[in-house]
C-alpha angles and dihedrals in degrees: 000000000000114000106238090204092065113074119183110207124199105180119212128234096271117099110263143152127223118195137184141167090262131026121189103205092176136334091283102038122068120171128197122220089359138140148208122234117207138182135161093013094301137094108254100182145353107227124214088191122033119211120216120249145123093274093058119100114197104210092188143244095323136082132294110202142157118281114266120253120222098195097182128032141135106216093174089068093058092106089064094067110139092358102100134070114253126196095027098098136284100265094054088048092052093049092047090049093054092048095047094044093051092047095051096055131212098287094058092044092051093046093054093042091052090052090050093049092050090052095054100087090049088057090053095254116141104160129043143185102207119189115201126184097178096040094237104128110053096088091044091059092044092051090052092048091237118167124222143068124309110206121202102212124216133195134180121017141317138074110273126185106240116199098239120187129163093210135145135262089014125023123195115224139153136252133197109220100225143313092262096049105036125063117248091238092054092048092052091046093051093044090051093048095050093044092054089050092051092244136134117256116213130203138165108241134185094352106136144030087238091058093046093050093046094051089048088053096247107107114090090163093061090043089056091046090055091050089052088053091052095256117126111199098178093117097043111119096238126144136099094008139107118235090253094052089044089058091044090055089051092051093243099126120088145104093294094052121091110206111199128206107357097190096144104053137133126213088258089055091054090050089052092050091049094045092050093043090231115178116244134205125184129199102191100172092050090046091052092050096046103031105017092235140076133217119276095257096176090054091052092049091047088062090050091249111151109218121199123210130240134173099217107210141319086252088074105018137053097232145003091232118127088200087063091046093051092048090051092052091048090051096050099033107040090160091067111090122243089240092056092048092048090048090054090058096043125012098027092047093052090050092047091055093045093248102107090122090065108027143022101069138033097250133137110279096029122116114283092244126116145146128249110206109198100213130120123245124175102197140030092242091061098052101087093038089054092050099046092045094046094098130062126259 
């Protein structure tokens, strides 16, 4: 059910001002009794003092804030909600997913994905990084007018022809599934194609024990599973490496790569990610459900890495709400500041998807889109805490 306390506002082209008791300009700037001036589809000013006038809309005593950014999701798996076993290991979950997805068929997958897409603005989400293996969700996002990056995901081998387009509101890019499912030649090919097109390349990295053992050269079971799926990994340069160092050796890391998950990392891996300025996205609730652990967020922040947040899919997570994801992080990582958690769901996500010039903060020049959260807060110090704890965990 839509939450009536979350209002997603897309201002038109006419000059207008929206005011509220609290305005979160960015994770470190909160204004009281302030407003946002817009015109031509962009924010023109953030106002400390709001004049009266017919073009002023008083949103109320709650909070105006930037739209949330879900930097990693799989909408086409929405039909699998509550259908798969959680907490029984990653490999059984993957095999159950493939069986259930194939049995449902494309029509059911599209129907559930469309419903999930339509619900996103009501959850406060304005920007997405959608990863699609079957190619079912691009038109659904376009029809809804959602902004973000749609990644066509590839596994196995070969040299496909991804439909790349650096468009707005929705770009089309490519993703390699993971180091232990996608051939090194295909990963390098996709990374090269997306980089030449000025697009972000996405990949799951260091998510599971199975992946770690395979890249180290110690997982015959996964090797045999790949063979059953028609993928022969005998020439892949695995052995005595971590997934992060494996990708570094392939030349995949860098500022236009979005590395997702990062559960199985060493300190040296984090140093590599920082040195190469690789983008990072974490999906803590999905990780907890599938692997009974979450990434070391304080260690990432200590190295000045700026993780984004994603929900993964309804096949591994109870909702696609970033409010729920923030509340979960707050619950499990109380040492992480509210500003850092809010940045993960806004500013960092926009940067990770290459759209920091349009989303992530309420600053002049950004899109004239924002959320009004109808919830009372009595002091400035409580605003961010209220927002990041708004969801359930």
